[in-house]
PyMOL commands that place a pseudoatom at each C-alpha (Angstrom):
pseudoatom trace, name=CA, resn=UNK, resi=1, chain=A, elem=C, hetatm=0, pos=[76.613, 83.643, 104.653]
pseudoatom trace, name=CA, resn=UNK, resi=2, chain=A, elem=C, hetatm=0, pos=[80.259, 83.983, 105.696]
pseudoatom trace, name=CA, resn=UNK, resi=3, chain=A, elem=C, hetatm=0, pos=[83.317, 85.239, 103.884]
pseudoatom trace, name=CA, resn=UNK, resi=4, chain=A, elem=C, hetatm=0, pos=[85.971, 82.525, 103.905]
pseudoatom trace, name=CA, resn=UNK, resi=5, chain=A, elem=C, hetatm=0, pos=[89.745, 83.086, 103.698]
pseudoatom trace, name=CA, resn=UNK, resi=6, chain=A, elem=C, hetatm=0, pos=[92.159, 80.430, 102.518]
pseudoatom trace, name=CA, resn=UNK, resi=7, chain=A, elem=C, hetatm=0, pos=[95.124, 81.212, 104.745]
pseudoatom trace, name=CA, resn=UNK, resi=8, chain=A, elem=C, hetatm=0, pos=[97.115, 78.494, 102.973]
pseudoatom trace, name=CA, resn=UNK, resi=9, chain=A, elem=C, hetatm=0, pos=[97.652, 80.914, 100.105]
pseudoatom trace, name=CA, resn=UNK, resi=10, chain=A, elem=C, hetatm=0, pos=[96.970, 84.266, 101.811]
pseudoatom trace, name=CA, resn=UNK, resi=11, chain=A, elem=C, hetatm=0, pos=[100.026, 86.259, 102.897]
pseudoatom trace, name=CA, resn=UNK, resi=12, chain=A, elem=C, hetatm=0, pos=[97.905, 87.690, 105.735]
pseudoatom trace, name=CA, resn=UNK, resi=13, chain=A, elem=C, hetatm=0, pos=[99.109, 91.232, 105.168]
pseudoatom trace, name=CA, resn=UNK, resi=14, chain=A, elem=C, hetatm=0, pos=[97.805, 94.307, 106.960]
pseudoatom trace, name=CA, resn=UNK, resi=15, chain=A, elem=C, hetatm=0, pos=[97.454, 96.073, 103.595]
pseudoatom trace, name=CA, resn=UNK, resi=16, chain=A, elem=C, hetatm=0, pos=[95.144, 93.355, 102.223]
pseudoatom trace, name=CA, resn=UNK, resi=17, chain=A, elem=C, hetatm=0, pos=[93.167, 94.529, 99.195]
pseudoatom trace, name=CA, resn=UNK, resi=18, chain=A, elem=C, hetatm=0, pos=[90.021, 93.020, 100.735]
pseudoatom trace, name=CA, resn=UNK, resi=19, chain=A, elem=C, hetatm=0, pos=[90.274, 95.423, 103.663]
pseudoatom trace, name=CA, resn=UNK, resi=20, chain=A, elem=C, hetatm=0, pos=[90.827, 98.316, 101.285]
pseudoatom trace, name=CA, resn=UNK, resi=21, chain=A, elem=C, hetatm=0, pos=[87.736, 97.733, 99.153]
pseudoatom trace, name=CA, resn=UNK, resi=22, chain=A, elem=C, hetatm=0, pos=[85.219, 96.563, 101.784]
pseudoatom trace, name=CA, resn=UNK, resi=23, chain=A, elem=C, hetatm=0, pos=[82.435, 99.211, 101.836]
pseudoatom trace, name=CA, resn=UNK, resi=24, chain=A, elem=C, hetatm=0, pos=[81.080, 98.213, 105.277]
pseudoatom trace, name=CA, resn=UNK, resi=25, chain=A, elem=C, hetatm=0, pos=[84.431, 97.650, 107.020]
pseudoatom trace, name=CA, resn=UNK, resi=26, chain=A, elem=C, hetatm=0, pos=[83.459, 94.035, 107.641]
pseudoatom trace, name=CA, resn=UNK, resi=27, chain=A, elem=C, hetatm=0, pos=[86.963, 93.145, 106.492]
pseudoatom trace, name=CA, resn=UNK, resi=28, chain=A, elem=C, hetatm=0, pos=[89.559, 94.428, 108.955]
pseudoatom trace, name=CA, resn=UNK, resi=29, chain=A, elem=C, hetatm=0, pos=[93.002, 93.915, 110.460]
pseudoatom trace, name=CA, resn=UNK, resi=30, chain=A, elem=C, hetatm=0, pos=[92.880, 92.327, 113.913]
pseudoatom trace, name=CA, resn=UNK, resi=31, chain=A, elem=C, hetatm=0, pos=[95.761, 94.089, 115.680]
pseudoatom trace, name=CA, resn=UNK, resi=32, chain=A, elem=C, hetatm=0, pos=[95.632, 91.849, 118.749]
pseudoatom trace, name=CA, resn=UNK, resi=33, chain=A, elem=C, hetatm=0, pos=[95.961, 88.592, 116.814]
pseudoatom trace, name=CA, resn=UNK, resi=34, chain=A, elem=C, hetatm=0, pos=[97.833, 90.160, 113.878]
pseudoatom trace, name=CA, resn=UNK, resi=35, chain=A, elem=C, hetatm=0, pos=[95.615, 88.647, 111.246]
pseudoatom trace, name=CA, resn=UNK, resi=36, chain=A, elem=C, hetatm=0, pos=[92.984, 89.508, 108.658]
pseudoatom trace, name=CA, resn=UNK, resi=37, chain=A, elem=C, hetatm=0, pos=[89.507, 89.087, 110.090]
pseudoatom trace, name=CA, resn=UNK, resi=38, chain=A, elem=C, hetatm=0, pos=[85.910, 89.394, 108.944]
pseudoatom trace, name=CA, resn=UNK, resi=39, chain=A, elem=C, hetatm=0, pos=[82.873, 90.572, 110.886]
pseudoatom trace, name=CA, resn=UNK, resi=40, chain=A, elem=C, hetatm=0, pos=[80.235, 88.661, 108.976]
pseudoatom trace, name=CA, resn=UNK, resi=41, chain=A, elem=C, hetatm=0, pos=[77.448, 90.582, 110.729]
pseudoatom trace, name=CA, resn=UNK, resi=42, chain=A, elem=C, hetatm=0, pos=[78.551, 93.630, 108.712]
pseudoatom trace, name=CA, resn=UNK, resi=43, chain=A, elem=C, hetatm=0, pos=[79.054, 91.755, 105.452]
pseudoatom trace, name=CA, resn=UNK, resi=44, chain=A, elem=C, hetatm=0, pos=[76.560, 92.411, 102.638]
pseudoatom trace, name=CA, resn=UNK, resi=45, chain=A, elem=C, hetatm=0, pos=[77.997, 89.697, 100.347]
pseudoatom trace, name=CA, resn=UNK, resi=46, chain=A, elem=C, hetatm=0, pos=[78.828, 92.319, 97.713]
pseudoatom trace, name=CA, resn=UNK, resi=47, chain=A, elem=C, hetatm=0, pos=[81.835, 90.281, 96.574]
pseudoatom trace, name=CA, resn=UNK, resi=48, chain=A, elem=C, hetatm=0, pos=[84.214, 93.231, 96.229]
pseudoatom trace, name=CA, resn=UNK, resi=49, chain=A, elem=C, hetatm=0, pos=[86.800, 91.588, 98.504]
pseudoatom trace, name=CA, resn=UNK, resi=50, chain=A, elem=C, hetatm=0, pos=[86.693, 88.418, 96.419]
pseudoatom trace, name=CA, resn=UNK, resi=51, chain=A, elem=C, hetatm=0, pos=[87.257, 90.374, 93.210]
pseudoatom trace, name=CA, resn=UNK, resi=52, chain=A, elem=C, hetatm=0, pos=[90.105, 92.379, 94.742]
pseudoatom trace, name=CA, resn=UNK, resi=53, chain=A, elem=C, hetatm=0, pos=[92.143, 89.395, 95.950]
pseudoatom trace, name=CA, resn=UNK, resi=54, chain=A, elem=C, hetatm=0, pos=[94.904, 88.705, 93.368]
pseudoatom trace, name=CA, resn=UNK, resi=55, chain=A, elem=C, hetatm=0, pos=[95.313, 85.029, 94.373]
pseudoatom trace, name=CA, resn=UNK, resi=56, chain=A, elem=C, hetatm=0, pos=[91.677, 84.030, 94.993]
pseudoatom trace, name=CA, resn=UNK, resi=57, chain=A, elem=C, hetatm=0, pos=[92.257, 83.481, 98.716]
pseudoatom trace, name=CA, resn=UNK, resi=58, chain=A, elem=C, hetatm=0, pos=[88.999, 85.278, 99.599]
pseudoatom trace, name=CA, resn=UNK, resi=59, chain=A, elem=C, hetatm=0, pos=[85.754, 83.505, 98.840]
pseudoatom trace, name=CA, resn=UNK, resi=60, chain=A, elem=C, hetatm=0, pos=[82.223, 84.768, 99.416]
pseudoatom trace, name=CA, resn=UNK, resi=61, chain=A, elem=C, hetatm=0, pos=[79.614, 82.102, 100.141]
pseudoatom trace, name=CA, resn=UNK, resi=62, chain=A, elem=C, hetatm=0, pos=[76.031, 83.041, 99.315]
pseudoatom trace, name=CA, resn=UNK, resi=63, chain=A, elem=C, hetatm=0, pos=[74.336, 79.785, 100.272]
pseudoatom trace, name=CA, resn=UNK, resi=64, chain=A, elem=C, hetatm=0, pos=[74.915, 77.056, 102.860]
pseudoatom trace, name=CA, resn=UNK, resi=65, chain=A, elem=C, hetatm=0, pos=[75.712, 74.631, 100.061]
pseudoatom trace, name=CA, resn=UNK, resi=66, chain=A, elem=C, hetatm=0, pos=[78.280, 77.010, 98.561]
pseudoatom trace, name=CA, resn=UNK, resi=67, chain=A, elem=C, hetatm=0, pos=[79.819, 77.601, 102.001]
pseudoatom trace, name=CA, resn=UNK, resi=68, chain=A, elem=C, hetatm=0, pos=[80.347, 73.877, 102.569]
pseudoatom trace, name=CA, resn=UNK, resi=69, chain=A, elem=C, hetatm=0, pos=[81.806, 73.461, 99.093]
pseudoatom trace, name=CA, resn=UNK, resi=70, chain=A, elem=C, hetatm=0, pos=[84.318, 76.287, 99.650]
pseudoatom trace, name=CA, resn=UNK, resi=71, chain=A, elem=C, hetatm=0, pos=[85.304, 74.900, 103.064]
pseudoatom trace, name=CA, resn=UNK, resi=72, chain=A, elem=C, hetatm=0, pos=[85.987, 71.519, 101.483]
pseudoatom trace, name=CA, resn=UNK, resi=73, chain=A, elem=C, hetatm=0, pos=[88.083, 73.091, 98.717]
pseudoatom trace, name=CA, resn=UNK, resi=74, chain=A, elem=C, hetatm=0, pos=[90.173, 74.967, 101.304]
pseudoatom trace, name=CA, resn=UNK, resi=75, chain=A, elem=C, hetatm=0, pos=[90.600, 71.837, 103.432]
pseudoatom trace, name=CA, resn=UNK, resi=76, chain=A, elem=C, hetatm=0, pos=[91.762, 69.845, 100.412]
pseudoatom trace, name=CA, resn=UNK, resi=77, chain=A, elem=C, hetatm=0, pos=[94.076, 72.548, 99.071]
pseudoatom trace, name=CA, resn=UNK, resi=78, chain=A, elem=C, hetatm=0, pos=[97.542, 70.893, 99.055]
pseudoatom trace, name=CA, resn=UNK, resi=79, chain=A, elem=C, hetatm=0, pos=[99.425, 74.166, 99.471]
pseudoatom trace, name=CA, resn=UNK, resi=80, chain=A, elem=C, hetatm=0, pos=[100.873, 75.113, 102.865]
pseudoatom trace, name=CA, resn=UNK, resi=81, chain=A, elem=C, hetatm=0, pos=[101.219, 78.483, 104.571]
pseudoatom trace, name=CA, resn=UNK, resi=82, chain=A, elem=C, hetatm=0, pos=[104.933, 77.703, 104.931]
pseudoatom trace, name=CA, resn=UNK, resi=83, chain=A, elem=C, hetatm=0, pos=[105.175, 78.022, 101.142]
pseudoatom trace, name=CA, resn=UNK, resi=84, chain=A, elem=C, hetatm=0, pos=[104.716, 81.752, 101.663]
pseudoatom trace, name=CA, resn=UNK, resi=85, chain=A, elem=C, hetatm=0, pos=[107.531, 82.108, 104.173]
pseudoatom trace, name=CA, resn=UNK, resi=86, chain=A, elem=C, hetatm=0, pos=[110.221, 82.218, 101.526]
pseudoatom trace, name=CA, resn=UNK, resi=87, chain=A, elem=C, hetatm=0, pos=[111.926, 85.457, 100.580]
pseudoatom trace, name=CA, resn=UNK, resi=88, chain=A, elem=C, hetatm=0, pos=[110.735, 86.638, 97.195]
pseudoatom trace, name=CA, resn=UNK, resi=89, chain=A, elem=C, hetatm=0, pos=[111.635, 89.381, 94.760]
pseudoatom trace, name=CA, resn=UNK, resi=90, chain=A, elem=C, hetatm=0, pos=[109.330, 92.364, 95.132]
pseudoatom trace, name=CA, resn=UNK, resi=91, chain=A, elem=C, hetatm=0, pos=[107.616, 91.020, 98.253]
pseudoatom trace, name=CA, resn=UNK, resi=92, chain=A, elem=C, hetatm=0, pos=[107.833, 91.803, 101.950]
pseudoatom trace, name=CA, resn=UNK, resi=93, chain=A, elem=C, hetatm=0, pos=[111.178, 90.585, 103.401]
pseudoatom trace, name=CA, resn=UNK, resi=94, chain=A, elem=C, hetatm=0, pos=[110.865, 87.495, 105.608]
pseudoatom trace, name=CA, resn=UNK, resi=95, chain=A, elem=C, hetatm=0, pos=[114.299, 86.539, 106.899]
pseudoatom trace, name=CA, resn=UNK, resi=96, chain=A, elem=C, hetatm=0, pos=[116.283, 89.304, 108.636]
pseudoatom trace, name=CA, resn=UNK, resi=97, chain=A, elem=C, hetatm=0, pos=[119.508, 87.952, 107.139]
pseudoatom trace, name=CA, resn=UNK, resi=98, chain=A, elem=C, hetatm=0, pos=[118.517, 89.324, 103.730]
pseudoatom trace, name=CA, resn=UNK, resi=99, chain=A, elem=C, hetatm=0, pos=[117.342, 92.742, 104.896]
pseudoatom trace, name=CA, resn=UNK, resi=100, chain=A, elem=C, hetatm=0, pos=[120.022, 95.317, 105.657]
pseudoatom trace, name=CA, resn=UNK, resi=101, chain=A, elem=C, hetatm=0, pos=[119.755, 99.027, 106.511]
pseudoatom trace, name=CA, resn=UNK, resi=102, chain=A, elem=C, hetatm=0, pos=[120.756, 101.498, 103.838]
pseudoatom trace, name=CA, resn=UNK, resi=103, chain=A, elem=C, hetatm=0, pos=[123.663, 102.576, 106.047]
pseudoatom trace, name=CA, resn=UNK, resi=104, chain=A, elem=C, hetatm=0, pos=[125.333, 99.185, 105.448]
pseudoatom trace, name=CA, resn=UNK, resi=105, chain=A, elem=C, hetatm=0, pos=[125.197, 99.424, 101.659]
pseudoatom trace, name=CA, resn=UNK, resi=106, chain=A, elem=C, hetatm=0, pos=[128.865, 100.356, 101.246]
pseudoatom trace, name=CA, resn=UNK, resi=107, chain=A, elem=C, hetatm=0, pos=[130.172, 97.658, 103.594]
pseudoatom trace, name=CA, resn=UNK, resi=108, chain=A, elem=C, hetatm=0, pos=[127.952, 94.765, 102.502]
pseudoatom trace, name=CA, resn=UNK, resi=109, chain=A, elem=C, hetatm=0, pos=[127.586, 95.522, 98.801]
pseudoatom trace, name=CA, resn=UNK, resi=110, chain=A, elem=C, hetatm=0, pos=[130.342, 97.778, 97.490]
pseudoatom trace, name=CA, resn=UNK, resi=111, chain=A, elem=C, hetatm=0, pos=[133.063, 96.106, 99.587]
pseudoatom trace, name=CA, resn=UNK, resi=112, chain=A, elem=C, hetatm=0, pos=[131.810, 92.570, 99.056]
pseudoatom trace, name=CA, resn=UNK, resi=113, chain=A, elem=C, hetatm=0, pos=[134.509, 90.081, 98.072]
pseudoatom trace, name=CA, resn=UNK, resi=114, chain=A, elem=C, hetatm=0, pos=[132.048, 88.249, 95.834]
pseudoatom trace, name=CA, resn=UNK, resi=115, chain=A, elem=C, hetatm=0, pos=[129.523, 89.514, 93.273]
pseudoatom trace, name=CA, resn=UNK, resi=116, chain=A, elem=C, hetatm=0, pos=[126.580, 91.125, 95.057]
pseudoatom trace, name=CA, resn=UNK, resi=117, chain=A, elem=C, hetatm=0, pos=[122.947, 91.637, 94.143]
pseudoatom trace, name=CA, resn=UNK, resi=118, chain=A, elem=C, hetatm=0, pos=[120.865, 94.166, 96.055]
pseudoatom trace, name=CA, resn=UNK, resi=119, chain=A, elem=C, hetatm=0, pos=[117.106, 94.517, 95.769]
pseudoatom trace, name=CA, resn=UNK, resi=120, chain=A, elem=C, hetatm=0, pos=[115.813, 98.020, 96.367]
pseudoatom trace, name=CA, resn=UNK, resi=121, chain=A, elem=C, hetatm=0, pos=[112.168, 98.338, 97.359]
pseudoatom trace, name=CA, resn=UNK, resi=122, chain=A, elem=C, hetatm=0, pos=[109.716, 100.536, 99.225]
pseudoatom trace, name=CA, resn=UNK, resi=123, chain=A, elem=C, hetatm=0, pos=[106.255, 99.969, 100.659]
pseudoatom trace, name=CA, resn=UNK, resi=124, chain=A, elem=C, hetatm=0, pos=[104.574, 101.119, 97.458]
pseudoatom trace, name=CA, resn=UNK, resi=125, chain=A, elem=C, hetatm=0, pos=[106.419, 98.500, 95.402]
pseudoatom trace, name=CA, resn=UNK, resi=126, chain=A, elem=C, hetatm=0, pos=[105.614, 95.483, 97.594]
pseudoatom trace, name=CA, resn=UNK, resi=127, chain=A, elem=C, hetatm=0, pos=[103.436, 92.893, 95.874]
pseudoatom trace, name=CA, resn=UNK, resi=128, chain=A, elem=C, hetatm=0, pos=[101.588, 89.759, 96.942]
pseudoatom trace, name=CA, resn=UNK, resi=129, chain=A, elem=C, hetatm=0, pos=[104.006, 87.060, 98.088]
pseudoatom trace, name=CA, resn=UNK, resi=130, chain=A, elem=C, hetatm=0, pos=[102.191, 84.239, 96.344]
pseudoatom trace, name=CA, resn=UNK, resi=131, chain=A, elem=C, hetatm=0, pos=[102.664, 85.837, 92.937]
pseudoatom trace, name=CA, resn=UNK, resi=132, chain=A, elem=C, hetatm=0, pos=[106.255, 86.883, 93.576]
pseudoatom trace, name=CA, resn=UNK, resi=133, chain=A, elem=C, hetatm=0, pos=[109.293, 84.861, 92.497]
pseudoatom trace, name=CA, resn=UNK, resi=134, chain=A, elem=C, hetatm=0, pos=[111.372, 83.160, 95.212]
pseudoatom trace, name=CA, resn=UNK, resi=135, chain=A, elem=C, hetatm=0, pos=[114.841, 84.673, 95.484]
pseudoatom trace, name=CA, resn=UNK, resi=136, chain=A, elem=C, hetatm=0, pos=[116.418, 81.217, 95.403]
pseudoatom trace, name=CA, resn=UNK, resi=137, chain=A, elem=C, hetatm=0, pos=[114.966, 80.778, 91.905]
pseudoatom trace, name=CA, resn=UNK, resi=138, chain=A, elem=C, hetatm=0, pos=[116.640, 83.983, 90.724]
pseudoatom trace, name=CA, resn=UNK, resi=139, chain=A, elem=C, hetatm=0, pos=[120.142, 83.149, 91.965]
pseudoatom trace, name=CA, resn=UNK, resi=140, chain=A, elem=C, hetatm=0, pos=[119.933, 79.361, 92.067]
pseudoatom trace, name=CA, resn=UNK, resi=141, chain=A, elem=C, hetatm=0, pos=[123.339, 77.643, 92.072]
pseudoatom trace, name=CA, resn=UNK, resi=142, chain=A, elem=C, hetatm=0, pos=[125.127, 81.000, 91.789]
pseudoatom trace, name=CA, resn=UNK, resi=143, chain=A, elem=C, hetatm=0, pos=[127.704, 82.178, 94.331]
pseudoatom trace, name=CA, resn=UNK, resi=144, chain=A, elem=C, hetatm=0, pos=[126.514, 85.738, 94.888]
pseudoatom trace, name=CA, resn=UNK, resi=145, chain=A, elem=C, hetatm=0, pos=[125.527, 87.774, 97.919]
pseudoatom trace, name=CA, resn=UNK, resi=146, chain=A, elem=C, hetatm=0, pos=[121.845, 88.776, 97.862]
pseudoatom trace, name=CA, resn=UNK, resi=147, chain=A, elem=C, hetatm=0, pos=[120.527, 91.546, 100.080]
pseudoatom trace, name=CA, resn=UNK, resi=148, chain=A, elem=C, hetatm=0, pos=[117.385, 93.701, 100.311]
pseudoatom trace, name=CA, resn=UNK, resi=149, chain=A, elem=C, hetatm=0, pos=[117.333, 97.407, 101.182]
pseudoatom trace, name=CA, resn=UNK, resi=150, chain=A, elem=C, hetatm=0, pos=[114.261, 99.516, 101.815]
pseudoatom trace, name=CA, resn=UNK, resi=151, chain=A, elem=C, hetatm=0, pos=[114.840, 102.737, 99.895]
pseudoatom trace, name=CA, resn=UNK, resi=152, chain=A, elem=C, hetatm=0, pos=[113.640, 105.235, 102.496]
pseudoatom trace, name=CA, resn=UNK, resi=153, chain=A, elem=C, hetatm=0, pos=[115.109, 108.160, 100.577]
pseudoatom trace, name=CA, resn=UNK, resi=154, chain=A, elem=C, hetatm=0, pos=[116.183, 108.741, 96.982]
pseudoatom trace, name=CA, resn=UNK, resi=155, chain=A, elem=C, hetatm=0, pos=[119.944, 108.725, 97.483]
pseudoatom trace, name=CA, resn=UNK, resi=156, chain=A, elem=C, hetatm=0, pos=[120.599, 105.240, 96.060]
pseudoatom trace, name=CA, resn=UNK, resi=157, chain=A, elem=C, hetatm=0, pos=[117.943, 105.660, 93.386]
pseudoatom trace, name=CA, resn=UNK, resi=158, chain=A, elem=C, hetatm=0, pos=[119.533, 108.877, 92.135]
pseudoatom trace, name=CA, resn=UNK, resi=159, chain=A, elem=C, hetatm=0, pos=[123.086, 107.544, 92.402]
pseudoatom trace, name=CA, resn=UNK, resi=160, chain=A, elem=C, hetatm=0, pos=[122.341, 104.501, 90.233]
pseudoatom trace, name=CA, resn=UNK, resi=161, chain=A, elem=C, hetatm=0, pos=[119.630, 105.974, 88.005]
pseudoatom trace, name=CA, resn=UNK, resi=162, chain=A, elem=C, hetatm=0, pos=[116.807, 103.773, 89.286]
pseudoatom trace, name=CA, resn=UNK, resi=163, chain=A, elem=C, hetatm=0, pos=[113.441, 104.953, 88.011]
pseudoatom trace, name=CA, resn=UNK, resi=164, chain=A, elem=C, hetatm=0, pos=[111.185, 102.054, 89.037]
pseudoatom trace, name=CA, resn=UNK, resi=165, chain=A, elem=C, hetatm=0, pos=[110.968, 99.877, 92.144]
pseudoatom trace, name=CA, resn=UNK, resi=166, chain=A, elem=C, hetatm=0, pos=[111.534, 97.132, 92.979]
pseudoatom trace, name=CA, resn=UNK, resi=167, chain=A, elem=C, hetatm=0, pos=[114.907, 96.987, 91.289]
pseudoatom trace, name=CA, resn=UNK, resi=168, chain=A, elem=C, hetatm=0, pos=[117.842, 94.589, 91.234]
pseudoatom trace, name=CA, resn=UNK, resi=169, chain=A, elem=C, hetatm=0, pos=[121.333, 96.100, 91.126]
pseudoatom trace, name=CA, resn=UNK, resi=170, chain=A, elem=C, hetatm=0, pos=[124.322, 93.885, 90.368]
pseudoatom trace, name=CA, resn=UNK, resi=171, chain=A, elem=C, hetatm=0, pos=[127.788, 94.797, 91.640]
pseudoatom trace, name=CA, resn=UNK, resi=172, chain=A, elem=C, hetatm=0, pos=[131.286, 93.490, 91.114]
pseudoatom trace, name=CA, resn=UNK, resi=173, chain=A, elem=C, hetatm=0, pos=[134.281, 95.010, 92.910]
pseudoatom trace, name=CA, resn=UNK, resi=174, chain=A, elem=C, hetatm=0, pos=[132.190, 97.947, 94.071]
pseudoatom trace, name=CA, resn=UNK, resi=175, chain=A, elem=C, hetatm=0, pos=[130.965, 98.890, 90.594]
pseudoatom trace, name=CA, resn=UNK, resi=176, chain=A, elem=C, hetatm=0, pos=[127.474, 98.630, 89.139]
pseudoatom trace, name=CA, resn=UNK, resi=177, chain=A, elem=C, hetatm=0, pos=[127.518, 95.848, 86.533]
pseudoatom trace, name=CA, resn=UNK, resi=178, chain=A, elem=C, hetatm=0, pos=[123.845, 95.483, 85.693]
pseudoatom trace, name=CA, resn=UNK, resi=179, chain=A, elem=C, hetatm=0, pos=[120.342, 96.576, 86.597]
pseudoatom trace, name=CA, resn=UNK, resi=180, chain=A, elem=C, hetatm=0, pos=[116.796, 95.222, 86.319]
pseudoatom trace, name=CA, resn=UNK, resi=181, chain=A, elem=C, hetatm=0, pos=[113.894, 97.499, 87.182]
pseudoatom trace, name=CA, resn=UNK, resi=182, chain=A, elem=C, hetatm=0, pos=[110.224, 96.816, 87.834]
pseudoatom trace, name=CA, resn=UNK, resi=183, chain=A, elem=C, hetatm=0, pos=[108.180, 93.968, 89.287]
pseudoatom trace, name=CA, resn=UNK, resi=184, chain=A, elem=C, hetatm=0, pos=[108.108, 90.538, 87.665]
pseudoatom trace, name=CA, resn=UNK, resi=185, chain=A, elem=C, hetatm=0, pos=[105.499, 88.040, 88.865]
pseudoatom trace, name=CA, resn=UNK, resi=186, chain=A, elem=C, hetatm=0, pos=[105.547, 84.244, 88.500]
pseudoatom trace, name=CA, resn=UNK, resi=187, chain=A, elem=C, hetatm=0, pos=[104.123, 84.485, 84.982]
pseudoatom trace, name=CA, resn=UNK, resi=188, chain=A, elem=C, hetatm=0, pos=[107.277, 86.355, 83.924]
pseudoatom trace, name=CA, resn=UNK, resi=189, chain=A, elem=C, hetatm=0, pos=[109.656, 84.152, 85.916]
pseudoatom trace, name=CA, resn=UNK, resi=190, chain=A, elem=C, hetatm=0, pos=[111.564, 82.811, 82.902]
pseudoatom trace, name=CA, resn=UNK, resi=191, chain=A, elem=C, hetatm=0, pos=[112.015, 86.334, 81.519]
pseudoatom trace, name=CA, resn=UNK, resi=192, chain=A, elem=C, hetatm=0, pos=[113.644, 87.753, 84.656]
pseudoatom trace, name=CA, resn=UNK, resi=193, chain=A, elem=C, hetatm=0, pos=[115.701, 84.599, 85.311]
pseudoatom trace, name=CA, resn=UNK, resi=194, chain=A, elem=C, hetatm=0, pos=[117.150, 84.930, 81.805]
pseudoatom trace, name=CA, resn=UNK, resi=195, chain=A, elem=C, hetatm=0, pos=[118.036, 88.582, 82.462]
pseudoatom trace, name=CA, resn=UNK, resi=196, chain=A, elem=C, hetatm=0, pos=[119.607, 87.732, 85.830]
pseudoatom trace, name=CA, resn=UNK, resi=197, chain=A, elem=C, hetatm=0, pos=[121.694, 84.920, 84.340]
pseudoatom trace, name=CA, resn=UNK, resi=198, chain=A, elem=C, hetatm=0, pos=[122.923, 87.122, 81.512]
pseudoatom trace, name=CA, resn=UNK, resi=199, chain=A, elem=C, hetatm=0, pos=[124.163, 89.772, 83.940]
pseudoatom trace, name=CA, resn=UNK, resi=200, chain=A, elem=C, hetatm=0, pos=[125.675, 87.288, 86.398]
pseudoatom trace, name=CA, resn=UNK, resi=201, chain=A, elem=C, hetatm=0, pos=[127.541, 85.479, 83.604]
pseudoatom trace, name=CA, resn=UNK, resi=202, chain=A, elem=C, hetatm=0, pos=[129.269, 88.773, 82.798]
pseudoatom trace, name=CA, resn=UNK, resi=203, chain=A, elem=C, hetatm=0, pos=[130.350, 89.569, 86.379]
pseudoatom trace, name=CA, resn=UNK, resi=204, chain=A, elem=C, hetatm=0, pos=[131.530, 86.133, 87.538]
for i in range(1, 204): cmd.bond("trace and resi %d" % i, "trace and resi %d" % (i + 1))
show_as sticks, trace
zoom trace
């Protein structure tokens, strides 16, 4: 029986947890088509990929009846893949307008004429997009500049005392005005939004 992937809620990432845990390498990254793929001839239906997926996008069918049921559920899922293509805190950057090189930190953040928020991240801190909070929800209706920087070295982390990534740093007139460290998923959305609003209210 096949392994089925609901690409409506899958962020289709090369570092998919299903690929990582598959003991037979049936789950793999198709470089040509740039997508997650499954060689069902190698699949033993162990279910490890299904257990590893944090958003239940991977389903293992063990009977024809179960396969048809899963296909129907995926077809009727109202979510769209476009829902994933929104920049989110702690997730892979989508729009190039948000992502800036570390070399532009001084110009775009410290010299900004308006309050600025910069998200520092690295590959180890990136989480699943579906469980990450959209940036627009964090700074909704607030006139601030939001940028993302991949922390390829420790210079910014050491300068601003950042111990955990991802992290949000808030600046006003070139000075650090607030800091939030660590990943917050959708279940903690209200908690981080409250923290963000408290800091922004002090720097506006």
